[in-house]
N, CA, C and O atoms as a GROMACS GRO file, in nm:
protein
  384
    1MET      N    1  -2.321  -1.984   0.814
    1MET     CA    2  -2.217  -1.930   0.900
    1MET      C    3  -2.182  -1.788   0.852
    1MET      O    4  -2.163  -1.767   0.732
    2PRO      N    5  -2.174  -1.692   0.942
    2PRO     CA    6  -2.144  -1.554   0.901
    2PRO      C    7  -2.000  -1.541   0.852
    2PRO      O    8  -1.909  -1.611   0.898
    3ARG      N    9  -1.984  -1.450   0.760
    3ARG     CA   10  -1.848  -1.418   0.716
    3ARG      C   11  -1.783  -1.332   0.822
    3ARG      O   12  -1.848  -1.246   0.881
    4ARG      N   13  -1.656  -1.355   0.845
    4ARG     CA   14  -1.582  -1.278   0.944
    4ARG      C   15  -1.470  -1.204   0.876
    4ARG      O   16  -1.393  -1.263   0.799
    5LYS      N   17  -1.460  -1.076   0.904
    5LYS     CA   18  -1.356  -0.992   0.847
    5LYS      C   19  -1.292  -0.914   0.960
    5LYS      O   20  -1.358  -0.884   1.059
    6ALA      N   21  -1.164  -0.880   0.944
    6ALA     CA   22  -1.097  -0.804   1.049
    6ALA      C   23  -0.996  -0.707   0.990
    6ALA      O   24  -0.929  -0.737   0.891
    7LEU      N   25  -0.987  -0.592   1.052
    7LEU     CA   26  -0.884  -0.492   1.024
    7LEU      C   27  -0.808  -0.472   1.153
    7LEU      O   28  -0.864  -0.423   1.252
    8LEU      N   29  -0.681  -0.510   1.153
    8LEU     CA   30  -0.597  -0.502   1.272
    8LEU      C   31  -0.484  -0.403   1.246
    8LEU      O   32  -0.412  -0.414   1.147
    9ILE      N   33  -0.467  -0.307   1.337
    9ILE     CA   34  -0.371  -0.199   1.318
    9ILE      C   35  -0.281  -0.191   1.440
    9ILE      O   36  -0.329  -0.186   1.553
   10GLY      N   37  -0.151  -0.190   1.418
   10GLY     CA   38  -0.054  -0.173   1.526
   10GLY      C   39   0.041  -0.060   1.493
   10GLY      O   40   0.116  -0.067   1.395
   11ILE      N   41   0.037   0.045   1.575
   11ILE     CA   42   0.121   0.163   1.548
   11ILE      C   43   0.214   0.186   1.666
   11ILE      O   44   0.170   0.222   1.776
   12ASN      N   45   0.343   0.165   1.644
   12ASN     CA   46   0.446   0.188   1.746
   12ASN      C   47   0.512   0.325   1.734
   12ASN      O   48   0.594   0.361   1.818
   13TYR      N   49   0.478   0.400   1.631
   13TYR     CA   50   0.544   0.529   1.604
   13TYR      C   51   0.695   0.511   1.596
   13TYR      O   52   0.772   0.589   1.652
   14THR      N   53   0.736   0.407   1.527
   14THR     CA   54   0.876   0.372   1.514
   14THR      C   55   0.957   0.488   1.460
   14THR      O   56   0.922   0.549   1.359
   15GLY      N   57   1.067   0.520   1.529
   15GLY     CA   58   1.157   0.626   1.486
   15GLY      C   59   1.120   0.764   1.538
   15GLY      O   60   1.193   0.860   1.514
   16SER      N   61   1.008   0.777   1.609
   16SER     CA   62   0.970   0.908   1.662
   16SER      C   63   1.013   0.918   1.809
   16SER      O   64   1.051   0.818   1.870
   17LYS      N   65   1.008   1.038   1.864
   17LYS     CA   66   1.044   1.054   2.005
   17LYS      C   67   0.937   0.997   2.098
   17LYS      O   68   0.958   0.987   2.219
   18HIS      N   69   0.822   0.961   2.042
   18HIS     CA   70   0.712   0.902   2.118
   18HIS      C   71   0.696   0.753   2.089
   18HIS      O   72   0.586   0.698   2.101
   19GLU      N   73   0.805   0.689   2.050
   19GLU     CA   74   0.799   0.548   2.010
   19GLU      C   75   0.743   0.460   2.122
   19GLU      O   76   0.777   0.476   2.239
   20LEU      N   77   0.657   0.369   2.083
   20LEU     CA   78   0.597   0.273   2.175
   20LEU      C   79   0.651   0.134   2.146
   20LEU      O   80   0.710   0.110   2.042
   21ARG      N   81   0.629   0.045   2.240
   21ARG     CA   82   0.667  -0.094   2.220
   21ARG      C   83   0.545  -0.179   2.249
   21ARG      O   84   0.477  -0.161   2.350
   22GLY      N   85   0.519  -0.271   2.162
   22GLY     CA   86   0.413  -0.366   2.189
   22GLY      C   87   0.286  -0.351   2.107
   22GLY      O   88   0.206  -0.445   2.100
   23CYS      N   89   0.264  -0.237   2.045
   23CYS     CA   90   0.138  -0.219   1.970
   23CYS      C   91   0.133  -0.312   1.849
   23CYS      O   92   0.028  -0.369   1.819
   24GLN      N   93   0.245  -0.327   1.781
   24GLN     CA   94   0.248  -0.420   1.668
   24GLN      C   95   0.228  -0.563   1.718
   24GLN      O   96   0.158  -0.642   1.656
   25ASN      N   97   0.290  -0.595   1.831
   25ASN     CA   98   0.273  -0.728   1.889
   25ASN      C   99   0.128  -0.751   1.930
   25ASN      O  100   0.075  -0.861   1.914
   26ASP      N  101   0.062  -0.647   1.984
   26ASP     CA  102  -0.079  -0.659   2.020
   26ASP      C  103  -0.163  -0.696   1.898
   26ASP      O  104  -0.250  -0.783   1.906
   27ALA      N  105  -0.137  -0.630   1.786
   27ALA     CA  106  -0.212  -0.658   1.664
   27ALA      C  107  -0.185  -0.802   1.615
   27ALA      O  108  -0.277  -0.872   1.574
   28LEU      N  109  -0.060  -0.844   1.621
   28LEU     CA  110  -0.025  -0.981   1.580
   28LEU      C  111  -0.088  -1.084   1.673
   28LEU      O  112  -0.135  -1.188   1.628
   29ASN      N  113  -0.087  -1.055   1.803
   29ASN     CA  114  -0.150  -1.147   1.899
   29ASN      C  115  -0.301  -1.156   1.876
   29ASN      O  116  -0.359  -1.264   1.887
   30MET      N  117  -0.363  -1.043   1.845
   30MET     CA  118  -0.506  -1.044   1.817
   30MET      C  119  -0.536  -1.126   1.691
   30MET      O  120  -0.634  -1.199   1.685
   31ARG      N  121  -0.448  -1.112   1.590
   31ARG     CA  122  -0.463  -1.193   1.468
   31ARG      C  123  -0.462  -1.341   1.503
   31ARG      O  124  -0.549  -1.417   1.459
   32ASN      N  125  -0.363  -1.382   1.582
   32ASN     CA  126  -0.353  -1.523   1.621
   32ASN      C  127  -0.477  -1.568   1.697
   32ASN      O  128  -0.528  -1.677   1.673
   33TYR      N  129  -0.525  -1.486   1.788
   33TYR     CA  130  -0.646  -1.519   1.865
   33TYR      C  131  -0.767  -1.536   1.773
   33TYR      O  132  -0.842  -1.633   1.784
   34LEU      N  133  -0.786  -1.440   1.682
   34LEU     CA  134  -0.901  -1.447   1.592
   34LEU      C  135  -0.897  -1.571   1.504
   34LEU      O  136  -1.000  -1.635   1.482
   35VAL      N  137  -0.779  -1.605   1.454
   35VAL     CA  138  -0.766  -1.721   1.365
   35VAL      C  139  -0.778  -1.851   1.444
   35VAL      O  140  -0.854  -1.940   1.405
   36GLN      N  141  -0.705  -1.862   1.554
   36GLN     CA  142  -0.699  -1.989   1.628
   36GLN      C  143  -0.822  -2.016   1.714
   36GLN      O  144  -0.867  -2.130   1.726
   37ASP      N  145  -0.877  -1.909   1.775
   37ASP     CA  146  -0.984  -1.930   1.872
   37ASP      C  147  -1.123  -1.885   1.825
   37ASP      O  148  -1.224  -1.933   1.878
   38ARG      N  149  -1.130  -1.796   1.729
   38ARG     CA  150  -1.259  -1.740   1.691
   38ARG      C  151  -1.302  -1.775   1.549
   38ARG      O  152  -1.408  -1.731   1.505
   39GLY      N  153  -1.223  -1.853   1.476
   39GLY     CA  154  -1.263  -1.902   1.346
   39GLY      C  155  -1.248  -1.805   1.230
   39GLY      O  156  -1.308  -1.827   1.124
   40TYR      N  157  -1.170  -1.699   1.247
   40TYR     CA  158  -1.146  -1.606   1.137
   40TYR      C  159  -1.046  -1.667   1.038
   40TYR      O  160  -0.958  -1.743   1.077
   41SER      N  161  -1.061  -1.633   0.912
   41SER     CA  162  -0.967  -1.677   0.810
   41SER      C  163  -0.852  -1.576   0.802
   41SER      O  164  -0.876  -1.455   0.806
   42PRO      N  165  -0.727  -1.623   0.790
   42PRO     CA  166  -0.615  -1.531   0.775
   42PRO      C  167  -0.596  -1.482   0.632
   42PRO      O  168  -0.503  -1.407   0.604
   43ALA      N  169  -0.684  -1.526   0.541
   43ALA     CA  170  -0.671  -1.487   0.400
   43ALA      C  171  -0.676  -1.334   0.386
   43ALA      O  172  -0.746  -1.266   0.461
   44ALA      N  173  -0.601  -1.282   0.291
   44ALA     CA  174  -0.589  -1.137   0.271
   44ALA      C  175  -0.723  -1.069   0.244
   44ALA      O  176  -0.740  -0.953   0.279
   45HIS      N  177  -0.818  -1.139   0.183
   45HIS     CA  178  -0.948  -1.077   0.156
   45HIS      C  179  -1.040  -1.080   0.278
   45HIS      O  180  -1.148  -1.021   0.276
   46ASP      N  181  -0.997  -1.148   0.385
   46ASP     CA  182  -1.076  -1.154   0.508
   46ASP      C  183  -1.013  -1.077   0.624
   46ASP      O  184  -1.083  -1.029   0.712
   47MET      N  185  -0.881  -1.066   0.623
   47MET     CA  186  -0.811  -1.002   0.734
   47MET      C  187  -0.700  -0.913   0.680
   47MET      O  188  -0.617  -0.957   0.600
   48VAL      N  189  -0.700  -0.788   0.723
   48VAL     CA  190  -0.598  -0.693   0.681
   48VAL      C  191  -0.518  -0.650   0.803
   48VAL      O  192  -0.575  -0.607   0.904
   49MET      N  193  -0.386  -0.662   0.794
   49MET     CA  194  -0.294  -0.617   0.900
   49MET      C  195  -0.224  -0.490   0.852
   49MET      O  196  -0.167  -0.487   0.743
   50MET      N  197  -0.230  -0.387   0.934
   50MET     CA  198  -0.161  -0.262   0.903
   50MET      C  199  -0.066  -0.232   1.019
   50MET      O  200  -0.110  -0.206   1.132
   51LEU      N  201   0.063  -0.236   0.990
   51LEU     CA  202   0.166  -0.209   1.091
   51LEU      C  203   0.258  -0.099   1.041
   51LEU      O  204   0.285  -0.090   0.921
   52ASP      N  205   0.306  -0.016   1.132
   52ASP     CA  206   0.397   0.091   1.088
   52ASP      C  207   0.543   0.042   1.089
   52ASP      O  208   0.629   0.096   1.159
   53THR      N  209   0.566  -0.061   1.009
   53THR     CA  210   0.701  -0.114   0.991
   53THR      C  211   0.764  -0.051   0.869
   53THR      O  212   0.695   0.006   0.784
   54SER      N  213   0.896  -0.060   0.860
   54SER     CA  214   0.965  -0.003   0.743
   54SER      C  215   0.922  -0.073   0.614
   54SER      O  216   0.920  -0.011   0.508
   55GLU      N  217   0.888  -0.202   0.622
   55GLU     CA  218   0.846  -0.275   0.504
   55GLU      C  219   0.714  -0.222   0.448
   55GLU      O  220   0.689  -0.231   0.328
   56ASN      N  221   0.629  -0.168   0.534
   56ASN     CA  222   0.497  -0.120   0.491
   56ASN      C  223   0.498   0.027   0.450
   56ASN      O  224   0.398   0.075   0.396
   57ARG      N  225   0.606   0.097   0.473
   57ARG     CA  226   0.610   0.240   0.441
   57ARG      C  227   0.586   0.262   0.292
   57ARG      O  228   0.654   0.204   0.207
   58GLY      N  229   0.489   0.346   0.261
   58GLY     CA  230   0.457   0.377   0.122
   58GLY      C  231   0.368   0.276   0.053
   58GLY      O  232   0.342   0.288  -0.067
   59THR      N  233   0.320   0.176   0.127
   59THR     CA  234   0.232   0.074   0.069
   59THR      C  235   0.091   0.093   0.124
   59THR      O  236   0.071   0.172   0.216
   60PRO      N  237  -0.007   0.022   0.069
   60PRO     CA  238  -0.143   0.030   0.124
   60PRO      C  239  -0.154  -0.026   0.266
   60PRO      O  240  -0.258  -0.008   0.330
   61PHE      N  241  -0.050  -0.093   0.316
   61PHE     CA  242  -0.053  -0.151   0.450
   61PHE      C  243   0.011  -0.060   0.555
   61PHE      O  244   0.019  -0.097   0.672
   62GLU      N  245   0.057   0.058   0.514
   62GLU     CA  246   0.105   0.157   0.611
   62GLU      C  247  -0.019   0.218   0.677
   62GLU      O  248  -0.110   0.261   0.606
   63PRO      N  249  -0.024   0.224   0.811
   63PRO     CA  250  -0.146   0.270   0.878
   63PRO      C  251  -0.161   0.423   0.878
   63PRO      O  252  -0.149   0.488   0.982
   64THR      N  253  -0.188   0.478   0.761
   64THR     CA  254  -0.221   0.620   0.750
   64THR      C  255  -0.373   0.634   0.754
   64THR      O  256  -0.445   0.536   0.732
   65VAL      N  257  -0.420   0.754   0.781
   65VAL     CA  258  -0.565   0.775   0.784
   65VAL      C  259  -0.628   0.735   0.651
   65VAL      O  260  -0.731   0.667   0.648
   66ALA      N  261  -0.566   0.777   0.542
   66ALA     CA  262  -0.620   0.746   0.409
   66ALA      C  263  -0.626   0.595   0.385
   66ALA      O  264  -0.726   0.544   0.336
   67ASN      N  265  -0.519   0.523   0.419
   67ASN     CA  266  -0.516   0.378   0.399
   67ASN      C  267  -0.618   0.307   0.487
   67ASN      O  268  -0.684   0.213   0.443
   68ILE      N  269  -0.630   0.351   0.612
   68ILE     CA  270  -0.726   0.288   0.703
   68ILE      C  271  -0.868   0.308   0.652
   68ILE      O  272  -0.948   0.214   0.652
   69MET      N  273  -0.898   0.429   0.610
   69MET     CA  274  -1.032   0.455   0.558
   69MET      C  275  -1.058   0.375   0.430
   69MET      O  276  -1.167   0.322   0.412
   70ALA      N  277  -0.959   0.366   0.344
   70ALA     CA  278  -0.976   0.291   0.219
   70ALA      C  279  -1.004   0.144   0.247
   70ALA      O  280  -1.091   0.084   0.184
   71VAL      N  281  -0.931   0.085   0.339
   71VAL     CA  282  -0.950  -0.057   0.371
   71VAL      C  283  -1.083  -0.079   0.440
   71VAL      O  284  -1.157  -0.170   0.404
   72SER      N  285  -1.114   0.003   0.538
   72SER     CA  286  -1.234  -0.022   0.616
   72SER      C  287  -1.362  -0.003   0.535
   72SER      O  288  -1.462  -0.070   0.560
   73PHE      N  289  -1.360   0.087   0.440
   73PHE     CA  290  -1.482   0.112   0.365
   73PHE      C  291  -1.490   0.037   0.233
   73PHE      O  292  -1.597   0.032   0.173
   74THR      N  293  -1.381  -0.021   0.187
   74THR     CA  294  -1.387  -0.094   0.060
   74THR      C  295  -1.362  -0.242   0.081
   74THR      O  296  -1.451  -0.324   0.058
   75SER      N  297  -1.243  -0.278   0.123
   75SER     CA  298  -1.207  -0.420   0.132
   75SER      C  299  -1.294  -0.497   0.228
   75SER      O  300  -1.329  -0.612   0.201
   76LEU      N  301  -1.330  -0.436   0.340
   76LEU     CA  302  -1.404  -0.512   0.440
   76LEU      C  303  -1.555  -0.507   0.423
   76LEU      O  304  -1.625  -0.593   0.476
   77THR      N  305  -1.606  -0.409   0.352
   77THR     CA  306  -1.752  -0.399   0.344
   77THR      C  307  -1.804  -0.402   0.202
   77THR      O  308  -1.877  -0.495   0.166
   78VAL      N  309  -1.771  -0.306   0.120
   78VAL     CA  310  -1.833  -0.291  -0.011
   78VAL      C  311  -1.802  -0.410  -0.102
   78VAL      O  312  -1.891  -0.459  -0.172
   79GLN      N  313  -1.677  -0.456  -0.102
   79GLN     CA  314  -1.638  -0.563  -0.193
   79GLN      C  315  -1.728  -0.685  -0.180
   79GLN      O  316  -1.773  -0.741  -0.280
   80LYS      N  317  -1.754  -0.726  -0.060
   80LYS     CA  318  -1.831  -0.848  -0.036
   80LYS      C  319  -1.975  -0.817   0.005
   80LYS      O  320  -2.051  -0.909   0.034
   81ARG      N  321  -2.012  -0.692   0.008
   81ARG     CA  322  -2.148  -0.652   0.046
   81ARG      C  323  -2.185  -0.714   0.181
   81ARG      O  324  -2.271  -0.802   0.188
   82SER      N  325  -2.120  -0.668   0.286
   82SER     CA  326  -2.146  -0.722   0.419
   82SER      C  327  -2.295  -0.720   0.451
   82SER      O  328  -2.365  -0.623   0.425
   83LEU      N  329  -2.339  -0.828   0.507
   83LEU     CA  330  -2.478  -0.843   0.545
   83LEU      C  331  -2.492  -0.818   0.695
   83LEU      O  332  -2.392  -0.819   0.766
   84PRO      N  333  -2.611  -0.796   0.742
   84PRO     CA  334  -2.630  -0.772   0.886
   84PRO      C  335  -2.576  -0.885   0.974
   84PRO      O  336  -2.541  -0.860   1.090
   85ILE      N  337  -2.568  -1.006   0.922
   85ILE     CA  338  -2.519  -1.116   1.005
   85ILE      C  339  -2.367  -1.127   1.002
   85ILE      O  340  -2.310  -1.209   1.075
   86ASP      N  341  -2.301  -1.048   0.921
   86ASP     CA  342  -2.156  -1.054   0.914
   86ASP      C  343  -2.093  -1.000   1.041
   86ASP      O  344  -2.152  -0.918   1.112
   87ILE      N  345  -1.973  -1.046   1.069
   87ILE     CA  346  -1.897  -1.002   1.185
   87ILE      C  347  -1.772  -0.931   1.134
   87ILE      O  348  -1.693  -0.990   1.060
   88ILE      N  349  -1.756  -0.806   1.171
   88ILE     CA  350  -1.638  -0.730   1.130
   88ILE      C  351  -1.563  -0.689   1.256
   88ILE      O  352  -1.616  -0.615   1.339
   89GLY      N  353  -1.440  -0.736   1.269
   89GLY     CA  354  -1.357  -0.702   1.383
   89GLY      C  355  -1.263  -0.588   1.350
   89GLY      O  356  -1.213  -0.578   1.238
   90PHE      N  357  -1.239  -0.503   1.448
   90PHE     CA  358  -1.148  -0.390   1.430
   90PHE      C  359  -1.068  -0.373   1.557
   90PHE      O  360  -1.125  -0.369   1.666
   91GLN      N  361  -0.937  -0.363   1.545
   91GLN     CA  362  -0.852  -0.335   1.659
   91GLN      C  363  -0.750  -0.232   1.619
   91GLN      O  364  -0.688  -0.242   1.513
   92LEU      N  365  -0.733  -0.131   1.704
   92LEU     CA  366  -0.632  -0.029   1.684
   92LEU      C  367  -0.546  -0.027   1.809
   92LEU      O  368  -0.593   0.011   1.916
   93ALA      N  369  -0.422  -0.069   1.796
   93ALA     CA  370  -0.330  -0.067   1.909
   93ALA      C  371  -0.231   0.047   1.888
   93ALA      O  372  -0.145   0.042   1.801
   94ARG      N  373  -0.246   0.152   1.970
   94ARG     CA  374  -0.158   0.267   1.963
   94ARG      C  375  -0.183   0.352   2.086
   94ARG      O  376  -0.274   0.326   2.163
   95LEU      N  377  -0.101   0.453   2.103
   95LEU     CA  378  -0.119   0.548   2.211
   95LEU      C  379  -0.234   0.641   2.178
   95LEU      O  380  -0.239   0.695   2.067
   96LEU      N  381  -0.325   0.660   2.269
   96LEU     CA  382  -0.439   0.749   2.246
   96LEU      C  383  -0.412   0.887   2.297
   96LEU      O  384  -0.497   0.976   2.286
   0.00000   0.00000   0.00000
């Protein structure tokens, strides 16, 4: 069975004049779908959630470019040496 990994990002731009509603919920809903319907593990080494909440500010889970790049290139791939049969999911919910 292939290993499944996911990086889910929800950016509402909380506190800015361009604040959105629902992007964090989209990421949480996708997490639930992947775990309940697609067989992904919610374990921290398999799934990373990055939300722009006040609790995540200044932590590795704040969705900054540096944090996103660090997670996507280390935690999801290099650490476990992803194989061609692995499945890596990525979702970015934000205003484009």
